[in-house]
C-alpha positions as CSV (number, residue, x, y, z in Angstrom):
1,M,160.4,-64.1,180.1
2,E,162.1,-66.9,181.9
3,N,161.3,-65.0,185.1
4,I,157.7,-65.4,184.6
5,F,158.2,-69.2,184.3
6,E,160.6,-69.6,187.3
7,Y,157.8,-67.2,189.2
8,L,155.4,-69.7,188.1
9,K,157.2,-72.9,188.9
10,A,157.9,-71.4,192.4
11,H,154.3,-70.4,193.1
12,F,152.2,-72.8,191.2
13,E,149.4,-72.6,193.3
14,F,148.2,-69.1,191.7
15,V,148.6,-71.2,188.6
16,L,145.8,-73.9,189.8
17,I,143.6,-71.0,191.4
18,G,143.6,-68.9,187.9
19,F,142.6,-72.3,186.2
20,G,140.1,-72.9,188.3
21,L,138.7,-69.6,187.9
22,L,138.7,-69.9,184.4
23,E,137.3,-72.8,184.4
24,I,134.3,-71.9,186.6
25,I,133.9,-68.6,184.4
26,G,134.1,-70.4,181.4
27,S,131.3,-72.7,182.2
28,I,129.2,-70.3,183.4
29,L,129.3,-68.0,180.4
30,R,129.3,-71.0,178.2
31,W,132.6,-70.2,176.5
32,S,132.7,-72.5,173.4
33,W,136.5,-73.6,174.0
34,I,135.4,-74.9,177.4
35,L,132.6,-76.6,176.1
36,E,133.5,-77.7,172.9
37,P,136.8,-78.7,173.0
38,S,138.6,-79.1,169.5
39,G,141.5,-81.3,168.2
40,K,142.0,-84.7,170.0
41,M,139.8,-84.0,172.6
42,K,136.7,-83.2,170.4
43,N,135.4,-86.9,170.3
44,S,136.5,-87.6,173.8
45,F,134.8,-90.5,175.4
46,I,134.3,-88.8,178.5
47,C,132.9,-85.3,177.4
48,S,130.5,-87.7,174.8
49,A,129.3,-90.0,177.7
50,I,128.4,-86.8,179.6
51,M,127.0,-85.0,177.0
52,D,125.0,-88.1,176.1
53,K,124.0,-88.9,179.8
54,W,123.3,-85.2,181.3
55,G,123.2,-82.8,178.2
56,E,125.2,-79.2,178.1
57,N,124.1,-78.3,181.6
58,G,125.8,-81.6,183.3
59,L,129.0,-80.6,181.5
60,R,128.7,-77.3,182.7
61,A,128.5,-78.6,186.2
62,I,131.1,-80.9,186.0
63,N,133.7,-78.5,184.6
64,I,132.6,-75.9,187.6
65,F,132.8,-78.9,189.9
66,F,136.5,-79.5,188.8
67,G,137.2,-75.8,188.9
68,I,136.1,-75.7,192.4
69,I,138.7,-78.9,193.0
70,L,141.3,-76.8,191.3
71,I,140.8,-73.7,193.5
72,I,140.6,-76.1,196.6
73,C,144.1,-77.5,195.7
74,G,145.7,-74.4,195.0
75,V,144.7,-72.9,198.3
76,L,145.7,-75.7,200.2
77,F,149.1,-75.6,198.6
78,L,149.1,-72.1,199.6
79,I,148.5,-72.8,202.8
80,L,150.8,-75.7,203.4
81,G,153.6,-74.3,201.6
82,N,153.5,-71.1,203.7
83,R,153.6,-73.5,206.7
84,G,157.3,-74.6,206.5
């Protein structure tokens, strides 16, 4: 198990890309655990404000946008990390 964590620490770019893909797929397929967080985030001001202003489709669009940002960051770290 430690080998997995060591690998993920060394190659965090893949984790960013994976979470970005998960965010995008979850938003497109309307997974409830992506769009309706429980626990501390359940009554989050940001999620509530987005839902009030733009509704569920707005929240989905913003989640997709942040997923794309995560993927871009992961790819940039991957490219820049291989240079040096």
